[in-house]
DRENTORKOL-3810 file (N, C-alpha, C; in nm, 4 decimals):
REM DRENTORKOL-3810
@n.u->8.9296; n.v->6.8954; n.w->-6.9134; ca.u->8.8878; ca.v->6.7618; ca.w->-6.9524; c.u->8.7405; c.v->6.7454; c.w->-6.9176
@n.u->8.6615; n.v->6.7057; n.w->-7.0134; ca.u->8.5182; ca.v->6.6900; ca.w->-6.9918; c.u->8.4818; c.v->6.5473; c.w->-6.9560
@n.u->8.3547; n.v->6.5261; n.w->-6.9315; ca.u->8.3052; ca.v->6.3936; ca.w->-6.8956; c.u->8.2909; c.v->6.3071; c.w->-7.0204
@n.u->8.3168; n.v->6.1784; n.w->-7.0011; ca.u->8.3005; ca.v->6.0799; ca.w->-7.1084; c.u->8.2393; c.v->5.9534; c.w->-7.0505
@n.u->8.1701; n.v->5.8780; n.w->-7.1351; ca.u->8.1150; ca.v->5.7497; ca.w->-7.0938; c.u->8.2259; c.v->5.6452; c.w->-7.0939
@n.u->8.1950; n.v->5.5242; n.w->-7.0490; ca.u->8.2936; ca.v->5.4158; ca.w->-7.0520; c.u->8.3390; c.v->5.3870; c.w->-7.1944
@n.u->8.2495; n.v->5.4122; n.w->-7.2900; ca.u->8.2818; ca.v->5.3892; ca.w->-7.4312; c.u->8.3589; c.v->5.5054; c.w->-7.4920
@n.u->8.3763; n.v->5.6122; n.w->-7.4170; ca.u->8.4523; ca.v->5.7269; ca.w->-7.4657; c.u->8.3699; c.v->5.8361; c.w->-7.5308
@n.u->8.2372; n.v->5.8232; n.w->-7.5261; ca.u->8.1511; ca.v->5.9253; ca.w->-7.5861; c.u->8.1440; c.v->6.0488; c.w->-7.4962
@n.u->8.1502; n.v->6.1684; n.w->-7.5542; ca.u->8.1392; ca.v->6.2906; ca.w->-7.4743; c.u->8.0004; c.v->6.3043; c.w->-7.4118
@n.u->7.9954; n.v->6.3628; n.w->-7.2924; ca.u->7.8698; ca.v->6.3851; ca.w->-7.2210; c.u->7.8418; c.v->6.5352; c.w->-7.2172
@n.u->7.7259; n.v->6.5750; n.w->-7.2677; ca.u->7.6815; ca.v->6.7141; ca.w->-7.2602; c.u->7.5754; c.v->6.7227; c.w->-7.1510
@n.u->7.5978; n.v->6.8088; n.w->-7.0521; ca.u->7.5063; ca.v->6.8198; ca.w->-6.9387; c.u->7.4399; c.v->6.9571; c.w->-6.9403
@n.u->7.3076; n.v->6.9567; n.w->-6.9345; ca.u->7.2300; ca.v->7.0800; ca.w->-6.9252; c.u->7.1721; c.v->7.0849; c.w->-6.7845
@n.u->7.2290; n.v->7.1685; n.w->-6.6971; ca.u->7.1880; ca.v->7.1702; ca.w->-6.5562; c.u->7.0476; c.v->7.2261; c.w->-6.5351
@n.u->6.9980; n.v->7.2060; n.w->-6.4135; ca.u->6.8635; ca.v->7.2478; ca.w->-6.3768; c.u->6.8453; c.v->7.3987; c.w->-6.3851
@n.u->6.9446; n.v->7.4723; n.w->-6.3401; ca.u->6.9302; ca.v->7.6176; ca.w->-6.3408; c.u->6.9377; c.v->7.6714; c.w->-6.4826
@n.u->6.8563; n.v->7.7707; n.w->-6.5089; ca.u->6.8560; ca.v->7.8325; ca.w->-6.6408; c.u->6.9871; c.v->7.9044; c.w->-6.6652
@n.u->7.0354; n.v->7.8921; n.w->-6.7841; ca.u->7.1622; ca.v->7.9544; ca.w->-6.8205; c.u->7.1460; c.v->8.1051; c.w->-6.8357
@n.u->7.2527; n.v->8.1755; n.w->-6.8050; ca.u->7.2535; ca.v->8.3195; ca.w->-6.8246; c.u->7.3012; c.v->8.3553; c.w->-6.9654
@n.u->7.3281; n.v->8.2537; n.w->-7.0469; ca.u->7.3713; ca.v->8.2780; ca.w->-7.1836; c.u->7.2535; c.v->8.3235; c.w->-7.2696
@n.u->7.2828; n.v->8.4135; n.w->-7.3590; ca.u->7.1824; ca.v->8.4532; ca.w->-7.4577; c.u->7.1615; c.v->8.3360; c.w->-7.5534
@n.u->7.0470; n.v->8.3329; n.w->-7.6196; ca.u->7.0161; ca.v->8.2218; ca.w->-7.7097; c.u->7.1221; c.v->8.2061; c.w->-7.8185
@n.u->7.1723; n.v->8.3171; n.w->-7.8711; ca.u->7.2761; ca.v->8.3116; ca.w->-7.9748; c.u->7.4045; c.v->8.2497; c.w->-7.9208
@n.u->7.4422; n.v->8.2855; n.w->-7.7978; ca.u->7.5638; ca.v->8.2306; ca.w->-7.7372; c.u->7.5483; c.v->8.0814; c.w->-7.7103
@n.u->7.4296; n.v->8.0402; n.w->-7.6630; ca.u->7.4038; ca.v->7.8986; ca.w->-7.6387; c.u->7.4107; c.v->7.8208; c.w->-7.7691
@n.u->7.3520; n.v->7.8761; n.w->-7.8750; ca.u->7.3556; ca.v->7.8113; ca.w->-8.0061; c.u->7.5001; c.v->7.7939; c.w->-8.0535
@n.u->7.5799; n.v->7.8971; n.w->-8.0399; ca.u->7.7203; ca.v->7.8918; ca.w->-8.0808; c.u->7.7969; c.v->7.7872; c.w->-7.9996
@n.u->7.7759; n.v->7.7844; n.w->-7.8691; ca.u->7.8454; ca.v->7.6901; ca.w->-7.7819; c.u->7.8077; c.v->7.5460; c.w->-7.8135
@n.u->7.6785; n.v->7.5171; n.w->-7.8235; ca.u->7.6341; ca.v->7.3800; ca.w->-7.8512; c.u->7.6779; c.v->7.3371; c.w->-7.9907
@n.u->7.6688; n.v->7.4251; n.w->-8.0886; ca.u->7.7147; ca.v->7.3922; ca.w->-8.2243; c.u->7.8623; c.v->7.3559; c.w->-8.2242
@n.u->7.9412; n.v->7.4328; n.w->-8.1516; ca.u->8.0849; ca.v->7.4055; ca.w->-8.1415; c.u->8.1094; c.v->7.2694; c.w->-8.0773
@n.u->8.0423; n.v->7.2421; n.w->-7.9664; ca.u->8.0633; ca.v->7.1149; ca.w->-7.8968; c.u->8.0216; c.v->6.9959; c.w->-7.9822
@n.u->7.9160; n.v->7.0115; n.w->-8.0613; ca.u->7.8707; ca.v->6.9014; ca.w->-8.1462; c.u->7.9616; c.v->6.8791; c.w->-8.2665
@n.u->8.0447; n.v->6.9765; n.w->-8.3011; ca.u->8.1364; ca.v->6.9612; ca.w->-8.4135; c.u->8.2655; c.v->6.8911; c.w->-8.3741
@n.u->8.2921; n.v->6.8804; n.w->-8.2448; ca.u->8.4140; ca.v->6.8144; ca.w->-8.1989; c.u->8.3863; c.v->6.6645; c.w->-8.1932
@n.u->8.4429; n.v->6.5874; n.w->-8.2849; ca.u->8.4151; ca.v->6.4438; ca.w->-8.2852; c.u->8.4913; c.v->6.3725; c.w->-8.1735
@n.u->8.4363; n.v->6.2603; n.w->-8.1270; ca.u->8.5125; ca.v->6.1787; ca.w->-8.0319; c.u->8.6469; c.v->6.1412; c.w->-8.0932
@n.u->8.7513; n.v->6.1401; n.w->-8.0133; ca.u->8.8862; ca.v->6.1163; ca.w->-8.0636; c.u->8.9044; c.v->5.9780; c.w->-8.1250
@n.u->8.8429; n.v->5.8775; n.w->-8.0662; ca.u->8.8672; ca.v->5.7402; ca.w->-8.1093; c.u->8.7797; c.v->5.6960; c.w->-8.2263
@n.u->8.6730; n.v->5.7667; n.w->-8.2533; ca.u->8.5784; ca.v->5.7210; ca.w->-8.3543; c.u->8.5465; c.v->5.8309; c.w->-8.4542
@n.u->8.5108; n.v->5.7888; n.w->-8.5735; ca.u->8.4669; ca.v->5.8855; ca.w->-8.6734; c.u->8.3179; c.v->5.9157; c.w->-8.6582
@n.u->8.2426; n.v->5.8190; n.w->-8.6049; ca.u->8.0995; ca.v->5.8398; ca.w->-8.5855; c.u->8.0773; c.v->5.9253; c.w->-8.4610
@n.u->7.9956; n.v->6.0273; n.w->-8.4747; ca.u->7.9680; ca.v->6.1149; ca.w->-8.3613; c.u->7.8590; c.v->6.0535; c.w->-8.2740
@n.u->7.8919; n.v->6.0263; n.w->-8.1509; ca.u->7.7954; ca.v->5.9779; ca.w->-8.0527; c.u->7.8133; c.v->6.0585; c.w->-7.9258
@n.u->7.7041; n.v->6.1088; n.w->-7.8741; ca.u->7.7074; ca.v->6.1904; ca.w->-7.7537; c.u->7.6030; c.v->6.1396; c.w->-7.6560
@n.u->7.6257; n.v->6.1635; n.w->-7.5291; ca.u->7.5262; ca.v->6.1384; ca.w->-7.4260; c.u->7.4827; c.v->6.2750; c.w->-7.3756
@n.u->7.3528; n.v->6.2969; n.w->-7.3730; ca.u->7.2996; ca.v->6.4255; ca.w->-7.3288; c.u->7.2206; c.v->6.4038; c.w->-7.2009
@n.u->7.2556; n.v->6.4782; n.w->-7.0964; ca.u->7.1843; ca.v->6.4732; ca.w->-6.9691; c.u->7.1138; c.v->6.6071; c.w->-6.9513
@n.u->6.9816; n.v->6.6006; n.w->-6.9379; ca.u->6.9018; ca.v->6.7218; ca.w->-6.9198; c.u->6.8394; c.v->6.7169; c.w->-6.7806
@n.u->6.8818; n.v->6.8060; n.w->-6.6944; ca.u->6.8290; ca.v->6.8132; ca.w->-6.5580; c.u->6.7278; c.v->6.9271; c.w->-6.5517
@n.u->6.6017; n.v->6.8925; n.w->-6.5520; ca.u->6.4961; ca.v->6.9932; ca.w->-6.5418; c.u->6.3996; c.v->6.9548; c.w->-6.4293
@n.u->6.4529; n.v->6.9023; n.w->-6.3202; ca.u->6.3678; ca.v->6.8541; ca.w->-6.2114; c.u->6.2788; c.v->6.9624; c.w->-6.1515
@n.u->6.3182; n.v->7.0882; n.w->-6.1625; ca.u->6.2381; ca.v->7.1970; ca.w->-6.1065; c.u->6.1580; c.v->7.2694; c.w->-6.2151
@n.u->6.1480; n.v->7.2069; n.w->-6.3313; ca.u->6.0781; ca.v->7.2704; ca.w->-6.4426; c.u->5.9730; c.v->7.1749; c.w->-6.4963
@n.u->5.9055; n.v->7.2156; n.w->-6.6000; ca.u->5.8003; ca.v->7.1342; ca.w->-6.6600; c.u->5.8575; c.v->7.0487; c.w->-6.7725
@n.u->5.7849; n.v->6.9433; n.w->-6.8076; ca.u->5.8246; ca.v->6.8542; ca.w->-6.9156; c.u->5.8373; c.v->6.9307; c.w->-7.0476
@n.u->5.7585; n.v->7.0334; n.w->-7.0641; ca.u->5.7655; ca.v->7.1128; ca.w->-7.1872; c.u->5.9040; c.v->7.1762; c.w->-7.2040
@n.u->5.9719; n.v->7.2045; n.w->-7.0945; ca.u->6.1074; ca.v->7.2595; ca.w->-7.1008; c.u->6.2045; c.v->7.1576; c.w->-7.1604
@n.u->6.1874; n.v->7.0312; n.w->-7.1236; ca.u->6.2720; ca.v->6.9242; ca.w->-7.1792; c.u->6.2440; c.v->6.9088; c.w->-7.3281
@n.u->6.1169; n.v->6.9063; n.w->-7.3647; ca.u->6.0803; ca.v->6.8932; ca.w->-7.5065; c.u->6.1349; c.v->7.0086; c.w->-7.5891
@n.u->6.1292; n.v->7.1289; n.w->-7.5340; ca.u->6.1810; ca.v->7.2460; ca.w->-7.6045; c.u->6.3313; c.v->7.2339; c.w->-7.6279
@n.u->6.4047; n.v->7.1903; n.w->-7.5262; ca.u->6.5495; ca.v->7.1738; ca.w->-7.5407; c.u->6.5822; c.v->7.0629; c.w->-7.6404
@n.u->6.5087; n.v->6.9519; n.w->-7.6357; ca.u->6.5319; ca.v->6.8433; ca.w->-7.7318; c.u->6.5038; c.v->6.8898; c.w->-7.8751
@n.u->6.3984; n.v->6.9652; n.w->-7.8945; ca.u->6.3679; ca.v->7.0178; ca.w->-8.0281; c.u->6.4786; c.v->7.1119; c.w->-8.0740
@n.u->6.5278; n.v->7.1932; n.w->-7.9828; ca.u->6.6364; ca.v->7.2868; ca.w->-8.0138; c.u->6.7621; c.v->7.2106; c.w->-8.0553
@n.u->6.7978; n.v->7.1072; n.w->-7.9789; ca.u->6.9180; ca.v->7.0289; ca.w->-8.0102; c.u->6.9031; c.v->6.9555; c.w->-8.1428
@n.u->6.7849; n.v->6.9046; n.w->-8.1701; ca.u->6.7597; ca.v->6.8357; ca.w->-8.2964; c.u->6.7744; c.v->6.9317; c.w->-8.4142
@n.u->6.7290; n.v->7.0533; n.w->-8.3969; ca.u->6.7345; ca.v->7.1517; ca.w->-8.5052; c.u->6.8771; c.v->7.1936; c.w->-8.5389
@n.u->6.9664; n.v->7.1986; n.w->-8.4395; ca.u->7.1025; ca.v->7.2451; ca.w->-8.4681; c.u->7.1995; c.v->7.1313; c.w->-8.4950
@n.u->7.1579; n.v->7.0074; n.w->-8.4707; ca.u->7.2485; ca.v->6.8930; ca.w->-8.4905; c.u->7.2589; c.v->6.8554; c.w->-8.6361
END
């Protein structure tokens, strides 16, 4: 069971530590998670938490651009 907001929207969390997943595996995983619609609604709404406290702002921008491209 994953995290959800009070409204029932799924929460995707990208932790501070860099993933050991290859870029292709990360793309496959995120694409899969974005295809699973919330159970109660037809409209897809997600909350994304990006923890990059030990990294630069450019890392956040890169991840946001990546998510926008595959969404």
